[in-house]
MARMARVO-281842 format. One record per residue (C-alpha): x, y, z; residue number from 1; residue in three letters. Coordinates in steps of 0.05 Angstrom, whole numbers. Layout:
<rs>
<r X="X" Y="Y" Z="Z" drenpa="NUM" doza="ala"/>
...
</rs>
This chain:
<rs>
<r X="-2972" Y="-2299" Z="-2092" drenpa="1" doza="met"/>
<r X="-2938" Y="-2328" Z="-2154" drenpa="2" doza="leu"/>
<r X="-2886" Y="-2383" Z="-2150" drenpa="3" doza="ile"/>
<r X="-2838" Y="-2368" Z="-2206" drenpa="4" doza="lys"/>
<r X="-2790" Y="-2427" Z="-2197" drenpa="5" doza="glu"/>
<r X="-2773" Y="-2484" Z="-2150" drenpa="6" doza="ile"/>
<r X="-2706" Y="-2518" Z="-2151" drenpa="7" doza="val"/>
<r X="-2705" Y="-2589" Z="-2123" drenpa="8" doza="leu"/>
<r X="-2650" Y="-2640" Z="-2112" drenpa="9" doza="cys"/>
<r X="-2654" Y="-2709" Z="-2143" drenpa="10" doza="thr"/>
<r X="-2610" Y="-2771" Z="-2140" drenpa="11" doza="ser"/>
<r X="-2640" Y="-2806" Z="-2201" drenpa="12" doza="ile"/>
<r X="-2619" Y="-2801" Z="-2274" drenpa="13" doza="asp"/>
<r X="-2645" Y="-2736" Z="-2305" drenpa="14" doza="leu"/>
<r X="-2668" Y="-2774" Z="-2366" drenpa="15" doza="asp"/>
<r X="-2719" Y="-2810" Z="-2323" drenpa="16" doza="glu"/>
<r X="-2747" Y="-2743" Z="-2302" drenpa="17" doza="leu"/>
<r X="-2746" Y="-2718" Z="-2374" drenpa="18" doza="lys"/>
<r X="-2785" Y="-2779" Z="-2397" drenpa="19" doza="asn"/>
<r X="-2837" Y="-2768" Z="-2342" drenpa="20" doza="phe"/>
<r X="-2846" Y="-2692" Z="-2342" drenpa="21" doza="tyr"/>
<r X="-2838" Y="-2681" Z="-2417" drenpa="22" doza="ser"/>
<r X="-2858" Y="-2748" Z="-2445" drenpa="23" doza="gly"/>
<r X="-2917" Y="-2764" Z="-2400" drenpa="24" doza="leu"/>
<r X="-2940" Y="-2698" Z="-2369" drenpa="25" doza="leu"/>
<r X="-2926" Y="-2658" Z="-2431" drenpa="26" doza="gly"/>
<r X="-2884" Y="-2603" Z="-2401" drenpa="27" doza="leu"/>
<r X="-2834" Y="-2567" Z="-2446" drenpa="28" doza="lys"/>
<r X="-2760" Y="-2575" Z="-2431" drenpa="29" doza="val"/>
<r X="-2731" Y="-2506" Z="-2417" drenpa="30" doza="leu"/>
<r X="-2659" Y="-2528" Z="-2401" drenpa="31" doza="lys"/>
<r X="-2624" Y="-2595" Z="-2404" drenpa="32" doza="asn"/>
<r X="-2553" Y="-2595" Z="-2379" drenpa="33" doza="glu"/>
<r X="-2505" Y="-2646" Z="-2348" drenpa="34" doza="asp"/>
<r X="-2531" Y="-2641" Z="-2277" drenpa="35" doza="gln"/>
<r X="-2593" Y="-2597" Z="-2285" drenpa="36" doza="thr"/>
<r X="-2659" Y="-2601" Z="-2321" drenpa="37" doza="ile"/>
<r X="-2715" Y="-2549" Z="-2322" drenpa="38" doza="ser"/>
<r X="-2786" Y="-2552" Z="-2347" drenpa="39" doza="phe"/>
<r X="-2836" Y="-2498" Z="-2363" drenpa="40" doza="thr"/>
<r X="-2900" Y="-2509" Z="-2321" drenpa="41" doza="ala"/>
<r X="-2946" Y="-2454" Z="-2344" drenpa="42" doza="gly"/>
<r X="-2920" Y="-2389" Z="-2314" drenpa="43" doza="ser"/>
<r X="-2872" Y="-2427" Z="-2268" drenpa="44" doza="ser"/>
<r X="-2806" Y="-2464" Z="-2277" drenpa="45" doza="ile"/>
<r X="-2792" Y="-2532" Z="-2246" drenpa="46" doza="leu"/>
<r X="-2718" Y="-2547" Z="-2239" drenpa="47" doza="thr"/>
<r X="-2682" Y="-2609" Z="-2215" drenpa="48" doza="phe"/>
<r X="-2608" Y="-2612" Z="-2196" drenpa="49" doza="glu"/>
<r X="-2574" Y="-2680" Z="-2192" drenpa="50" doza="asn"/>
<r X="-2537" Y="-2683" Z="-2126" drenpa="51" doza="lys"/>
<r X="-2512" Y="-2750" Z="-2103" drenpa="52" doza="ser"/>
<r X="-2496" Y="-2724" Z="-2033" drenpa="53" doza="asp"/>
<r X="-2571" Y="-2722" Z="-2018" drenpa="54" doza="tyr"/>
<r X="-2595" Y="-2794" Z="-2029" drenpa="55" doza="pro"/>
<r X="-2667" Y="-2804" Z="-2047" drenpa="56" doza="asp"/>
<r X="-2696" Y="-2735" Z="-2033" drenpa="57" doza="pro"/>
<r X="-2772" Y="-2729" Z="-2038" drenpa="58" doza="lys"/>
<r X="-2814" Y="-2666" Z="-2042" drenpa="59" doza="tyr"/>
<r X="-2887" Y="-2647" Z="-2047" drenpa="60" doza="his"/>
<r X="-2912" Y="-2595" Z="-2097" drenpa="61" doza="phe"/>
<r X="-2976" Y="-2580" Z="-2135" drenpa="62" doza="ala"/>
<r X="-2996" Y="-2553" Z="-2202" drenpa="63" doza="phe"/>
<r X="-3057" Y="-2510" Z="-2213" drenpa="64" doza="asn"/>
<r X="-3101" Y="-2533" Z="-2270" drenpa="65" doza="ile"/>
<r X="-3164" Y="-2501" Z="-2299" drenpa="66" doza="pro"/>
<r X="-3223" Y="-2505" Z="-2252" drenpa="67" doza="ser"/>
<r X="-3266" Y="-2543" Z="-2302" drenpa="68" doza="asn"/>
<r X="-3213" Y="-2594" Z="-2323" drenpa="69" doza="lys"/>
<r X="-3206" Y="-2637" Z="-2261" drenpa="70" doza="phe"/>
<r X="-3240" Y="-2700" Z="-2289" drenpa="71" doza="lys"/>
<r X="-3204" Y="-2691" Z="-2355" drenpa="72" doza="glu"/>
<r X="-3137" Y="-2683" Z="-2321" drenpa="73" doza="ala"/>
<r X="-3149" Y="-2746" Z="-2281" drenpa="74" doza="lys"/>
<r X="-3164" Y="-2784" Z="-2345" drenpa="75" doza="glu"/>
<r X="-3102" Y="-2754" Z="-2377" drenpa="76" doza="tyr"/>
<r X="-3059" Y="-2782" Z="-2321" drenpa="77" doza="leu"/>
<r X="-3089" Y="-2852" Z="-2322" drenpa="78" doza="thr"/>
<r X="-3085" Y="-2854" Z="-2399" drenpa="79" doza="ala"/>
<r X="-3010" Y="-2838" Z="-2392" drenpa="80" doza="ser"/>
<r X="-3001" Y="-2898" Z="-2346" drenpa="81" doza="gly"/>
<r X="-2990" Y="-2855" Z="-2284" drenpa="82" doza="ile"/>
<r X="-3019" Y="-2887" Z="-2221" drenpa="83" doza="gly"/>
<r X="-3061" Y="-2845" Z="-2174" drenpa="84" doza="leu"/>
<r X="-3053" Y="-2842" Z="-2099" drenpa="85" doza="val"/>
<r X="-3115" Y="-2866" Z="-2062" drenpa="86" doza="ser"/>
<r X="-3141" Y="-2865" Z="-1991" drenpa="87" doza="leu"/>
<r X="-3197" Y="-2910" Z="-1967" drenpa="88" doza="asp"/>
<r X="-3212" Y="-2928" Z="-2039" drenpa="89" doza="gly"/>
<r X="-3216" Y="-2855" Z="-2063" drenpa="90" doza="asn"/>
<r X="-3168" Y="-2825" Z="-2113" drenpa="91" doza="asp"/>
<r X="-3198" Y="-2756" Z="-2117" drenpa="92" doza="glu"/>
<r X="-3204" Y="-2707" Z="-2060" drenpa="93" doza="phe"/>
<r X="-3253" Y="-2652" Z="-2047" drenpa="94" doza="asp"/>
<r X="-3225" Y="-2595" Z="-2004" drenpa="95" doza="phe"/>
<r X="-3289" Y="-2559" Z="-1987" drenpa="96" doza="lys"/>
<r X="-3257" Y="-2505" Z="-1944" drenpa="97" doza="ser"/>
<r X="-3210" Y="-2488" Z="-2002" drenpa="98" doza="trp"/>
<r X="-3264" Y="-2497" Z="-2056" drenpa="99" doza="asn"/>
<r X="-3217" Y="-2543" Z="-2093" drenpa="100" doza="ala"/>
<r X="-3209" Y="-2614" Z="-2120" drenpa="101" doza="his"/>
<r X="-3143" Y="-2652" Z="-2122" drenpa="102" doza="ser"/>
<r X="-3112" Y="-2715" Z="-2149" drenpa="103" doza="val"/>
<r X="-3044" Y="-2740" Z="-2126" drenpa="104" doza="tyr"/>
<r X="-2990" Y="-2781" Z="-2161" drenpa="105" doza="phe"/>
<r X="-2915" Y="-2795" Z="-2158" drenpa="106" doza="tyr"/>
<r X="-2858" Y="-2780" Z="-2206" drenpa="107" doza="asp"/>
<r X="-2801" Y="-2830" Z="-2216" drenpa="108" doza="pro"/>
<r X="-2761" Y="-2799" Z="-2159" drenpa="109" doza="ala"/>
<r X="-2818" Y="-2810" Z="-2110" drenpa="110" doza="gly"/>
<r X="-2838" Y="-2736" Z="-2107" drenpa="111" doza="asn"/>
<r X="-2911" Y="-2726" Z="-2088" drenpa="112" doza="ile"/>
<r X="-2946" Y="-2687" Z="-2143" drenpa="113" doza="leu"/>
<r X="-3015" Y="-2657" Z="-2143" drenpa="114" doza="glu"/>
<r X="-3062" Y="-2630" Z="-2196" drenpa="115" doza="phe"/>
<r X="-3110" Y="-2582" Z="-2163" drenpa="116" doza="ile"/>
<r X="-3171" Y="-2546" Z="-2191" drenpa="117" doza="ser"/>
<r X="-3184" Y="-2483" Z="-2150" drenpa="118" doza="arg"/>
<r X="-3255" Y="-2462" Z="-2166" drenpa="119" doza="his"/>
<r X="-3248" Y="-2392" Z="-2135" drenpa="120" doza="asn"/>
<r X="-3200" Y="-2374" Z="-2192" drenpa="121" doza="leu"/>
<r X="-3255" Y="-2383" Z="-2245" drenpa="122" doza="lys"/>
<r X="-3202" Y="-2401" Z="-2297" drenpa="123" doza="asn"/>
<r X="-3243" Y="-2449" Z="-2341" drenpa="124" doza="asp"/>
<r X="-3212" Y="-2472" Z="-2406" drenpa="125" doza="ser"/>
<r X="-3244" Y="-2493" Z="-2472" drenpa="126" doza="asp"/>
<r X="-3182" Y="-2532" Z="-2494" drenpa="127" doza="his"/>
<r X="-3172" Y="-2607" Z="-2487" drenpa="128" doza="lys"/>
<r X="-3128" Y="-2621" Z="-2427" drenpa="129" doza="phe"/>
<r X="-3053" Y="-2629" Z="-2441" drenpa="130" doza="ser"/>
<r X="-2987" Y="-2608" Z="-2411" drenpa="131" doza="gly"/>
<r X="-3002" Y="-2538" Z="-2437" drenpa="132" doza="asp"/>
<r X="-3063" Y="-2536" Z="-2391" drenpa="133" doza="ser"/>
<r X="-3019" Y="-2534" Z="-2329" drenpa="134" doza="ile"/>
<r X="-3022" Y="-2463" Z="-2305" drenpa="135" doza="leu"/>
<r X="-2967" Y="-2457" Z="-2253" drenpa="136" doza="cys"/>
<r X="-2934" Y="-2489" Z="-2193" drenpa="137" doza="ile"/>
<r X="-2985" Y="-2471" Z="-2140" drenpa="138" doza="ser"/>
<r X="-2957" Y="-2504" Z="-2077" drenpa="139" doza="glu"/>
<r X="-2890" Y="-2524" Z="-2049" drenpa="140" doza="ile"/>
<r X="-2884" Y="-2562" Z="-1984" drenpa="141" doza="gly"/>
<r X="-2832" Y="-2543" Z="-1932" drenpa="142" doza="leu"/>
<r X="-2825" Y="-2589" Z="-1872" drenpa="143" doza="pro"/>
<r X="-2793" Y="-2555" Z="-1811" drenpa="144" doza="val"/>
<r X="-2781" Y="-2570" Z="-1738" drenpa="145" doza="lys"/>
<r X="-2820" Y="-2508" Z="-1714" drenpa="146" doza="asn"/>
<r X="-2879" Y="-2489" Z="-1759" drenpa="147" doza="val"/>
<r X="-2897" Y="-2425" Z="-1721" drenpa="148" doza="asn"/>
<r X="-2826" Y="-2398" Z="-1721" drenpa="149" doza="glu"/>
<r X="-2816" Y="-2409" Z="-1795" drenpa="150" doza="phe"/>
<r X="-2885" Y="-2383" Z="-1811" drenpa="151" doza="phe"/>
<r X="-2869" Y="-2318" Z="-1775" drenpa="152" doza="gly"/>
<r X="-2803" Y="-2310" Z="-1811" drenpa="153" doza="glu"/>
<r X="-2833" Y="-2321" Z="-1880" drenpa="154" doza="val"/>
<r X="-2893" Y="-2277" Z="-1866" drenpa="155" doza="gln"/>
<r X="-2852" Y="-2220" Z="-1837" drenpa="156" doza="asn"/>
<r X="-2800" Y="-2221" Z="-1892" drenpa="157" doza="thr"/>
<r X="-2846" Y="-2227" Z="-1952" drenpa="158" doza="phe"/>
<r X="-2911" Y="-2199" Z="-1923" drenpa="159" doza="glu"/>
<r X="-2950" Y="-2260" Z="-1948" drenpa="160" doza="ile"/>
<r X="-3019" Y="-2270" Z="-1916" drenpa="161" doza="pro"/>
<r X="-3039" Y="-2333" Z="-1880" drenpa="162" doza="gln"/>
<r X="-3085" Y="-2376" Z="-1923" drenpa="163" doza="phe"/>
<r X="-3100" Y="-2434" Z="-1876" drenpa="164" doza="ser"/>
<r X="-3074" Y="-2474" Z="-1816" drenpa="165" doza="gly"/>
<r X="-3064" Y="-2472" Z="-1741" drenpa="166" doza="asp"/>
<r X="-2990" Y="-2449" Z="-1745" drenpa="167" doza="lys"/>
<r X="-2974" Y="-2505" Z="-1697" drenpa="168" doza="ser"/>
<r X="-2971" Y="-2566" Z="-1742" drenpa="169" doza="thr"/>
<r X="-2992" Y="-2537" Z="-1809" drenpa="170" doza="phe"/>
<r X="-2993" Y="-2468" Z="-1842" drenpa="171" doza="ala"/>
<r X="-3006" Y="-2445" Z="-1913" drenpa="172" doza="ala"/>
<r X="-2984" Y="-2376" Z="-1935" drenpa="173" doza="leu"/>
<r X="-3005" Y="-2342" Z="-1999" drenpa="174" doza="gly"/>
<r X="-3068" Y="-2348" Z="-2041" drenpa="175" doza="asp"/>
<r X="-3101" Y="-2392" Z="-2093" drenpa="176" doza="asp"/>
<r X="-3048" Y="-2375" Z="-2143" drenpa="177" doza="asn"/>
<r X="-2990" Y="-2397" Z="-2100" drenpa="178" doza="gly"/>
<r X="-2980" Y="-2426" Z="-2031" drenpa="179" doza="leu"/>
<r X="-2921" Y="-2442" Z="-1986" drenpa="180" doza="ile"/>
<r X="-2943" Y="-2503" Z="-1945" drenpa="181" doza="ile"/>
<r X="-2906" Y="-2508" Z="-1878" drenpa="182" doza="ile"/>
<r X="-2913" Y="-2573" Z="-1839" drenpa="183" doza="val"/>
<r X="-2877" Y="-2608" Z="-1782" drenpa="184" doza="asn"/>
<r X="-2822" Y="-2655" Z="-1802" drenpa="185" doza="thr"/>
<r X="-2848" Y="-2726" Z="-1796" drenpa="186" doza="gly"/>
<r X="-2920" Y="-2707" Z="-1814" drenpa="187" doza="arg"/>
<r X="-2950" Y="-2755" Z="-1864" drenpa="188" doza="ile"/>
<r X="-2961" Y="-2719" Z="-1930" drenpa="189" doza="trp"/>
<r X="-3034" Y="-2722" Z="-1949" drenpa="190" doza="tyr"/>
<r X="-3067" Y="-2766" Z="-1969" drenpa="191" doza="pro"/>
<r X="-3020" Y="-2822" Z="-1947" drenpa="192" doza="asp"/>
<r X="-2953" Y="-2808" Z="-1978" drenpa="193" doza="cys"/>
<r X="-2901" Y="-2819" Z="-1925" drenpa="194" doza="gly"/>
<r X="-2867" Y="-2773" Z="-1874" drenpa="195" doza="pro"/>
<r X="-2846" Y="-2702" Z="-1893" drenpa="196" doza="ala"/>
<r X="-2770" Y="-2692" Z="-1890" drenpa="197" doza="lys"/>
<r X="-2724" Y="-2633" Z="-1902" drenpa="198" doza="glu"/>
<r X="-2683" Y="-2631" Z="-1965" drenpa="199" doza="tyr"/>
<r X="-2647" Y="-2573" Z="-2000" drenpa="200" doza="pro"/>
<r X="-2697" Y="-2529" Z="-2035" drenpa="201" doza="leu"/>
<r X="-2698" Y="-2462" Z="-2070" drenpa="202" doza="lys"/>
<r X="-2763" Y="-2424" Z="-2080" drenpa="203" doza="val"/>
<r X="-2769" Y="-2361" Z="-2123" drenpa="204" doza="leu"/>
<r X="-2832" Y="-2320" Z="-2114" drenpa="205" doza="ile"/>
<r X="-2855" Y="-2254" Z="-2144" drenpa="206" doza="asn"/>
<r X="-2846" Y="-2188" Z="-2107" drenpa="207" doza="ser"/>
<r X="-2835" Y="-2115" Z="-2119" drenpa="208" doza="asp"/>
<r X="-2764" Y="-2120" Z="-2090" drenpa="209" doza="gln"/>
<r X="-2709" Y="-2170" Z="-2075" drenpa="210" doza="phe"/>
<r X="-2715" Y="-2206" Z="-2008" drenpa="211" doza="lys"/>
<r X="-2685" Y="-2271" Z="-1983" drenpa="212" doza="glu"/>
<r X="-2691" Y="-2322" Z="-1927" drenpa="213" doza="ile"/>
<r X="-2642" Y="-2378" Z="-1913" drenpa="214" doza="lys"/>
<r X="-2671" Y="-2427" Z="-1863" drenpa="215" doza="tyr"/>
<r X="-2640" Y="-2495" Z="-1850" drenpa="216" doza="ser"/>
<r X="-2639" Y="-2529" Z="-1919" drenpa="217" doza="glu"/>
<r X="-2684" Y="-2477" Z="-1951" drenpa="218" doza="tyr"/>
<r X="-2672" Y="-2414" Z="-1991" drenpa="219" doza="gln"/>
<r X="-2733" Y="-2371" Z="-2007" drenpa="220" doza="ile"/>
<r X="-2723" Y="-2308" Z="-2047" drenpa="221" doza="phe"/>
<r X="-2763" Y="-2259" Z="-2088" drenpa="222" doza="ser"/>
<r X="-2748" Y="-2214" Z="-2147" drenpa="223" doza="glu"/>
<r X="-2787" Y="-2166" Z="-2191" drenpa="224" doza="thr"/>
</rs>
């Protein structure tokens, strides 16, 4: 599954996000308007809409990076002055069952970001790590009151396979290229990043036809 675009709400000044995502992470600005800013993240688009009626929204999403660039990406973040999230003294995380390594950090709005090297993809790069090394948005977190119910609706509508999870408190749908992460509201975002809450969110994924789900604060749709 490919995540083509996510559209998130923010209550902070868009210039702060521009300085972070373009100035520090090195993403290219795709669109910069009065209340909206978009960045190119590899094959995906990351969009923020400034909406003051949703104070302090926070999301979790991840970027795929080349499988051999994890250490270099971590050094890139620290050299840019971006602090890393740690748990029990560790700031890098080995997901053996997913054959992946991750590092977590925050943007100025408090969104929980993740760089993840998925070794099953075998997408090594010979280039020095930079913003251009980011391959795509590979995960978006969606907190809901009933994981199993929402899992079933997404799977039935888009025919996305289950990747991981018990479907009771956690479920991941998709593949190494793109995952929809469904969790219970109130669950602490890994590694130790506060409780998951629902905020307005749009997710555009690839498909061979147009389909759409509207569920609580979420809109998930696909297009060719």
